[in-house]
N, C-alpha and C positions, 0 to 999 in steps of 0.2 A: 184955384182950389187947393186944399191941403188934405191929404189922406194919411192914415196910419195903418200899416200892416203889422199885425201881431201874430207871428208864425215862427216856430223854431226850426223848420225845415227849409234849407236854402232853395231847394227845387220849387217848392210851393210859393215861397216869397217871390221868386222870379216870375212864376206863372201869374200870380196876382198883380204884380207890378205891370206886366204886359197887358193884362185885362184893363187895369186902371188907365194906362196910356191910351187905350182904344177909346175910352170914355172922355178923358181930359188929357190930351197930349202934353199940355204945359203945366200940369199939376205938380205941386211939391209933395213928394211921397216919402214919408218917414217910415222907419222899420224898428220893430222891437222883437226880441226873442223870448220874452217872459212877461208875465202879468206885472210884476214889479217894474220891469223896464218900460212897459207901456204906460203905466201910471206916471212914471217920471217924465216920459216924453210928452204926455198930454199936459202935465202940470207946467212944463217949460214952454208950451206952445200957446201963443195968443189966440189962435183961431184954428179950428179943425172941423172939416165938413163930414168926415165919415171914418169909422174904425172898422177894419176887417179883422175878425178875431177867429183863430182856431180854437176849438174846445179843448184839445189835449195839449196843454202847455205845462212846462216844468213848474212844480210847486203849487199846482192847483188840483182840486178834487171835483170831478164832474162839472156841474154847472156853476161852481162857486166863482170861477173866473169872470163869468158874465156879471154876477152879483157885485163883485168888487169894482169892476169898471163902471157899471151903471150907477152904483152907489156914489162913487167919487165924482162922476161926470154925467149926470142924468140927462143933460140936454144934447149930448153928442150922439147922433145915430150910430148904432152898432149893428153890423151884419156878420152873422156866423158863416164861416166857410169851413166845412168839416167833412170828413169821410164817414161819419156816423149817419146811417140811413134809417135807424129805427124811429117809428112814428112817435113813440113816447118821448124820446130824446128831443126830437124836433118840437113837439108840443111843449115840453118843459122849457126849452130855450125861448120859444115865442112868448110864453107866459111871463117871462121876465122883462118884456118890453123891448126886445131887439126888433130891428126894422126889417130883418130878413134872415133866411137860412138858405145857403147855397151849398150844393154838394161838390166835393172836390173832384168827382168824376165828370163834372161838366166840362165842356170844351171852353177854350178861351173866349170864343164868341158868345157862348151862353153866359159865361161869367160877366162879361162886359154888359150884356143886355140886362141881366139881373141887377147889376150895380146901377146902371142908368135908371132903371125903374125905381129903385130906392131913392136916388137923388131927386127924382120927380115927385117923391112923397108917397109912393106905394110901399106896401109890405110884401116882400118877395118870398114865395114858398115854392119848392120844387113842384113841377107840374104834376107828377105822379102822386103827390100828397095833398093837393088842393081838395078841400072838402073832407079830409081825413084827420086834420089836426085842428085843435081849438086853441088859438092864441091866448084866450082869456083864462085858460085853466092849466094848472100845473099837472105834471104827470103822476097820476095815481096817488099812492100814499105819501109822496114827497110834497104834496101841495101845502100842507100845514107847515112843514119844515122850511120851505122856501119863503113863506110869509114871515116866519120867525127870524130867518137869516136876514131879511130886509131890515129888521130892527137893530142889527148890529152896526156899529160905526165902521168906517173903512179900516181903522187900526185894529178893531176887534176881529174883523174878518181875517186880517192878516195873522193875528195871533192864533185864531182857530185853525188856520191852515197849518201853522207850525205845530200845534198840538197834534193834528192829524199825522204829521210827519214824525211824531214821537219825541219832539224836542222838549226839554225840561225848562223851567222858568229861567234859570241862569243862562241857558243857551239862547232863549228867546230875547232876553234882555240884551245880550251881546249883539245879536243880529239887528235888533231894532234900535240899539243905542239908547235904551231907557233903563230905569232902575228895576230891580226884581220886585220891589214893592208895587210899582206901576203895573208890571206884568200880572201880579196877583190880583190887583183890582180889576184888570181887564178879564182875567179868567173867571172871577166871581160874577162879573156882569154878564159874561157869555153864558155861564151855567144858568143864571137867573132868566135871561131872555130866551134861552132854548128850553127852559123848564126841565132841566136835568140836574142830577145831584152829584155828578162826578165828571172828571175829565174823560174817563173811559166811556161813560154814557154819551158825552158830547161827540166823541169819535165815532161811536156806533151810529148816532144820528146822522153824522156827515156821510156815512156809507150809503144812506138812503138816496143820495143824489149822485152816487157813482154811476158811471155809464152801464156797468153790468147789471146793477139793480134796476135802473130805469128801463133798460132794454128787456128785462125779464129773462128768466131761464139761467141766470148766473153767468152768462157769457156776453161780453161786449160786442156790439155790432162791428163788423169788419171795416177797417179803414182802407180806403182805396188810394193807390198812387196814381198820378195822372198818366194818361196814355201819351205816346210820343206826339200825337197831333195837338196836345194841349199845351205844349211848351212854346 
């Protein structure tokens, strides 16, 4: 079997690798520390059984990392492993077609058990949230936006992330190694598909899937670090 861990914190990567070894000792385990890196890894891999993805990755906004990976590789199961425990965030993630949501506060044994369930075809949700989240519905006012984001191509999603970071067309063209004219075409298509009239409006729309907005109250849910017994 072959797995990909997408996590920028080395402590969590080590914990996830240990959990995967409990499920499949002889598995080939790949690692990436960013969404862009993970997409490159998957594109270069002939076969992949599962992706373990942290929600808070460099260069991503809220749930957009899930959208980029699912859009590029819709047939590969994705499991979120996150410290965010808010019900709306979990529901929003599940609505994007992931195969499970595992809390980082879980023990290594619980991580392994949940991963095993997903590999057997189940959708894994934290026990405390079963019956409280609805996988088929996005979180509140973000539902329509998530649907519209699905209409963007993988390249357009990447451009949109760069717009959110405040990059100008020339900078985007340099990073993506494309012409400014191509960037302008992408931006126009993004605005049309999101049904907004300006780059600023597109950035405002993206804020609707930020964790703070999804969790409500303007404060993101607390991220937990693993306890010593989880290493």
